[in-house]
C-alpha positions, 0 to 999 in steps of 0.5 A: 913904861913909855919906852917899852910901849914905844918899842914893843907896840909901836916898833920904834927904836930909841936911844936913851940920852942924858942931860949932858949929852943934850947939852953937848948937841946929841939931838942934832946928830940924827934924832927925830923926837925927844920924849921926856917922861913924867917925874919932877920937872924942876929936876929936868930943868936943873939938869938941862940948864940953860945950855941944854934947854937952848939945845932942845929949843933949837932941835924943835925949831929945826923940825925935831919933835918933842913929846912931854908926858906929865912933868915932861909937858910942864918942862916944855911949857912956858914954865920950863923951856918955853916950847909951847905958849901954855900956862900951867894952871896949878903948879903948886899942886902938881904933886911931883908925878904922884897924881893924874892932875897934870893940867895945862891950857893951850889957848886955841887948843883948849877945846882939844884938851 
């Protein structure tokens, strides 16, 4: 998984955090990057709630990194916690982590995608 690749191949240290810990402000205590993996974005959004979402936005606005993989990217979009002004192309068919069709458009970045 992502955690193993970050650790074994990249040599990165990591700490697993819960939505409750994010709500409590753990990101402001020395975190560099928040990585949200694939899964089901509505579950992540529900667990974070308004307080946790605000904490993530604050973390990013203060220079912290955010990496969203598949559902994590949906979470970071305008659909979710609104970190990046992107539009979800086809949210009705995102298949809850069971497809390669996690597609977002990002205005000026569209050519890169």
